[in-house]
C-alpha positions in Angstrom: 47.5 -36.2 29.4 44.6 -34.2 31.0 41.0 -35.1 30.9 40.3 -32.1 28.7 43.0 -33.2 26.2 41.6 -36.7 26.1 38.1 -35.5 24.9 37.7 -35.6 21.2 37.3 -32.3 19.6 33.7 -32.0 18.8 32.2 -29.9 16.0 30.6 -26.7 16.9 26.8 -26.7 16.3 26.0 -24.8 13.1 24.2 -21.6 13.7 21.3 -20.6 11.6 22.2 -17.3 9.9 20.2 -14.4 11.2 19.3 -13.2 7.7 17.8 -16.6 7.0 15.6 -16.3 10.1 14.7 -12.7 9.1 13.9 -13.9 5.6 11.5 -16.6 6.9 9.5 -14.1 9.0 7.3 -12.9 6.2 6.2 -16.4 5.4 5.4 -17.0 9.0 3.3 -13.9 9.0 1.5 -14.9 5.9 0.6 -18.2 7.6 -0.6 -16.3 10.7 -2.8 -14.0 8.6 -4.3 -16.9 6.6 -5.3 -18.7 9.8 -6.7 -15.6 11.4 -8.8 -14.7 8.4 -9.7 -18.2 7.2 -13.4 -17.5 7.2 -13.0 -14.4 5.0 -10.7 -16.4 2.7 -13.1 -19.3 2.5 -16.0 -17.0 1.6 -13.9 -15.1 -0.9 -12.8 -18.3 -2.7 -16.4 -19.4 -2.8 -17.4 -16.3 -4.7 -14.4 -16.6 -7.0 -15.6 -20.1 -8.0 -18.9 -18.7 -9.4 -17.3 -15.8 -11.3 -16.5 -15.2 -14.9 -12.8 -16.1 -15.2 -11.7 -13.8 -18.1 -12.6 -10.8 -15.9 -10.8 -12.3 -12.9 -7.7 -12.7 -15.1 -8.0 -9.0 -16.1 -8.2 -8.1 -12.4 -5.1 -10.2 -11.7 -3.3 -8.4 -14.6 -4.2 -5.0 -13.3 -2.9 -6.0 -9.8 0.5 -7.0 -11.3 0.6 -3.7 -13.2 0.3 -1.8 -10.0 3.8 -3.0 -9.0 5.1 -1.5 -12.3 3.3 1.8 -11.5 4.8 1.8 -8.0 8.3 1.2 -9.4 7.9 4.0 -12.0 6.7 6.4 -9.3 9.5 5.5 -7.0 12.0 6.1 -9.8 10.4 9.5 -10.5 10.9 10.6 -6.9 14.7 10.5 -7.1 17.1 12.0 -9.6 19.6 9.1 -9.6 18.8 6.1 -11.7 17.8 3.0 -9.6 18.4 -0.6 -10.8 15.2 -1.4 -12.6 14.7 -5.1 -11.9 15.6 -4.8 -8.2 13.3 -1.7 -7.9 10.4 -3.8 -9.3 11.1 -6.7 -7.1 11.3 -4.3 -4.1 7.7 -3.2 -4.9 6.5 -6.8 -4.8 8.2 -7.3 -1.5 6.9 -3.9 -0.2 3.3 -5.1 -0.8 3.9 -8.0 1.6 5.6 -5.8 4.2 2.7 -3.4 4.1 0.6 -6.1 5.8 2.9 -6.4 8.7 2.8 -2.7 9.7 0.1 0.0 9.6 -0.8 1.0 6.1 2.0 2.6 4.2 4.7 2.1 6.9 5.8 -1.4 5.7 6.1 -0.3 2.1 7.9 2.9 3.1 10.4 1.0 5.3 11.3 -1.5 2.5 11.8 1.3 -0.1 13.7 3.4 2.4 16.1 0.5 3.0 16.4 -0.2 -0.7 17.4 3.4 -1.6 19.9 3.6 1.2 21.5 0.3 0.1 21.7 1.8 -3.4 23.8 4.7 -2.0 21.3 7.5 -1.4 21.8 9.3 1.9 19.1 8.6 4.5 17.8 12.2 4.5 17.3 12.2 0.7 15.8 8.6 0.8 13.3 9.8 3.4 12.5 12.9 1.3 11.9 10.6 -1.8 9.5 8.4 0.2 7.6 11.5 1.4 7.5 12.9 -2.1 6.1 9.5 -3.4 3.4 9.5 -0.7 2.4 13.1 -1.3 2.2 12.6 -5.1 0.1 9.4 -4.8 -2.2 11.1 -2.3 -2.7 14.2 -4.5 -3.3 12.0 -7.6 -5.9 9.8 -5.7 -7.8 12.7 -4.2 -7.6 14.8 -7.4 -8.9 11.8 -9.4 -11.8 11.4 -7.0 -12.6 15.1 -7.1 -12.7 15.1 -10.9 -14.9 12.1 -11.1 -17.3 13.4 -8.4 -17.7 16.5 -10.5 -18.2 14.5 -13.7 -20.6 12.0 -12.0 -22.3 13.9 -9.1 -24.8 11.1 -8.6 -22.2 8.3 -8.3 -22.3 8.2 -4.5 -25.1 8.9 -2.0 -22.8 10.7 0.4 -25.3 10.6 3.2 -24.8 6.9 3.4 -21.1 7.2 3.6 -21.0 10.1 6.1 -24.1 10.7 8.1 -24.9 14.3 9.1 -24.3 13.7 12.8 -20.8 12.4 12.2 -19.4 15.3 10.1 -19.3 17.8 12.9 -17.5 15.7 15.5 -15.1 14.4 12.8 -14.1 17.9 11.8 -13.6 18.8 15.5 -11.4 15.9 16.0 -9.3 16.7 12.9 -9.0 20.3 13.9 -8.0 19.4 17.5 -5.4 17.0 16.2 -4.0 19.7 13.9 -3.8 22.2 16.8 -2.0 19.7 19.1 0.5 18.9 16.3 1.2 22.6 15.7 1.6 23.3 19.5 4.0 20.4 19.9 6.0 21.6 16.9 6.3 25.1 18.3 7.1 24.1 21.8 9.7 21.3 21.2 12.7 23.0 19.7 14.6 19.8 18.8 11.6 18.4 17.0 11.0 21.7 15.2 14.6 21.8 14.0 14.4 18.2 12.8 11.1 18.8 11.0 12.3 22.1 9.3 15.5 20.4 8.2 13.6 17.5 6.7 11.2 19.9 4.9 14.2 21.8 3.4 15.6 18.5 2.2 12.3 17.4 0.8 11.7 20.7 -1.1 15.2 20.5 -2.5 14.6 17.0 -3.7 11.2 17.9 -5.2 12.8 20.8 -7.1 15.6 18.6 -8.5 13.1 16.0 -9.7 10.9 18.5 -11.4 13.8 20.0 -13.3 14.0 16.7 -15.2 10.9 16.1 -17.3 11.4 12.4 -17.5 11.4 12.1 -13.7 8.4 14.4 -13.2 6.5 12.4 -15.8 7.4 9.2 -14.1 6.4 10.6 -10.7 3.0 12.0 -11.6 2.2 9.4 -14.4 2.9 6.5 -12.0 0.9 8.3 -9.2 -2.1 8.5 -11.4 -1.7 5.0 -12.9 -1.5 3.3 -9.5 -5.0 4.1 -8.2 -6.4 3.8 -11.7 -5.2 0.2 -12.0 -6.4 -0.6 -8.5 -9.9 0.7 -9.4 -9.7 -1.2 -12.7 -9.2 -4.4 -10.7 -12.3 -3.7 -8.7 -14.3 -3.0 -11.9 -13.1 -6.3 -13.4 -14.2 -8.2 -10.3 -17.5 -6.4 -10.3 -18.1 -7.4 -14.0 -17.0 -11.0 -13.1 -19.7 -11.2 -10.4 -22.4 -9.3 -12.2 -22.4 -6.1 -10.2 -25.0 -4.0 -12.0 -23.9 -0.4 -11.4 -22.1 1.9 -13.9 -18.4 1.3 -14.3 -17.5 4.9 -13.3 -19.6 4.6 -10.2 -17.5 1.6 -9.2 -14.3 3.7 -9.7 -15.7 6.5 -7.6 -16.7 4.1 -4.9 -13.2 2.6 -4.8 -11.4 6.0 -4.7 -13.8 7.3 -2.0 -13.3 4.2 0.2 -9.5 4.2 0.0 -9.3 7.9 0.7 -11.5 7.4 3.8 -9.5 4.4 4.9 -6.2 6.3 4.6 -6.8 7.7 8.1 -7.3 4.3 9.7 -3.8 2.8 10.5 -4.5 -0.9 10.2 -1.9 -3.3 8.7 -2.5 -3.3 5.0 -6.0 -1.9 5.5 -7.2 -5.4 6.6 -10.7 -5.1 7.8 -11.1 -1.4 7.3 -10.7 -1.5 3.5 -13.3 -4.3 3.2 -15.8 -2.4 5.3 -15.3 0.9 3.5 -15.5 -0.7 0.0 -18.8 -2.4 0.9 -20.3 0.8 2.2 -19.1 2.7 -0.8 -20.5 0.2 -3.3 -23.8 0.2 -1.5 -23.7 4.0 -1.6 -23.1 3.7 -5.3 -26.3 1.7 -5.7 -25.2 -1.9 -5.3 -27.2 -4.5 -3.2 -25.4 -5.2 0.0 -25.0 -8.9 -0.7 -23.5 -8.4 -4.1 -21.2 -5.7 -2.8 -19.9 -8.0 -0.1 -19.2 -10.8 -2.6 -17.4 -8.4 -4.9 -15.2 -6.9 -2.2 -14.3 -10.3 -0.8 -13.3 -11.6 -4.2 -11.4 -8.4 -5.0 -9.4 -8.6 -1.8 -8.6 -12.3 -2.5 -7.1 -11.3 -5.9 -5.3 -8.1 -4.9 -4.1 -9.0 -1.4 -4.2 -12.6 -0.5 -3.0 -14.3 -3.7 0.0 -11.9 -4.2 0.9 -12.2 -0.5 2.8 -15.4 -0.8 5.0 -14.4 -3.7 5.5 -11.0 -2.1 6.6 -12.7 1.2 9.0 -15.0 -0.8 10.4 -12.0 -2.6 10.8 -10.1 0.6 12.7 -12.9 2.2 14.9 -13.4 -0.8 15.8 -9.6 -0.9 16.7 -9.7 2.7 19.0 -12.7 2.3 20.6 -11.2 -0.8 21.1 -7.9 1.1 19.2 -5.9 -1.5 17.3 -4.4 1.4 
């Protein structure tokens, strides 16, 4: 008998499933963010402790309803019926994913994966994601424009955008648009891919708008989402005694989020807080109160839902829903 045969057959070490590791990554990222922003979290919880709790509960309720609004809008962007509960759970998970990648990319990636798993071709899933982003952007900017017309004194725009910044900003935006157009014209393969995607997206948009229920879900959800977010800020402002008109708070929120959309930070961390504080000050709030409101608002709308969002994301990965 050889030495090899004499050795008892040992058990192979159990390997940790890759999907389990992938599912735990969101929790690890939440812990990393919490440690990195512990000073902000501490200050925010301090302000929450002095707030009026009924209004804080209202802010939390508005935050939860934003997931419903996102699910309704996502369903409105495709003709096929998506599984409702899994669609809603995906939006909770997408919120957590949004803090791992620059704003919008994490959520889009999760929803793109969800739709392809549901059987939609990649091209149509991508078109549905683009349609969602376009509708939400139009609704947000349109709502801001209407409110600025209705309440022209809601913001001191000079505080938000000084005169010496407007010119250079327009030049940078114009130069970026020219560069993008030049690249599109010169690179044939890119031009072909972009035009193919645009054709698919237009076809998807036409199909959705031939069905009134889908069009209503798309545009109704797109309007409800920023409205609920703004309602959360108003509720926190009332909880902490922010003494500016309610509609001015809504205008401040919409203006800040529209401005921050061009800053690609993960989940808007840092940039959203700064823009909201500036916008509330421009709406007439003292800087100290505006800072307290924004910190408390971000605790409720970002940090508290982050843990359940990460758990949901990990579970959906393990269950192969995404």
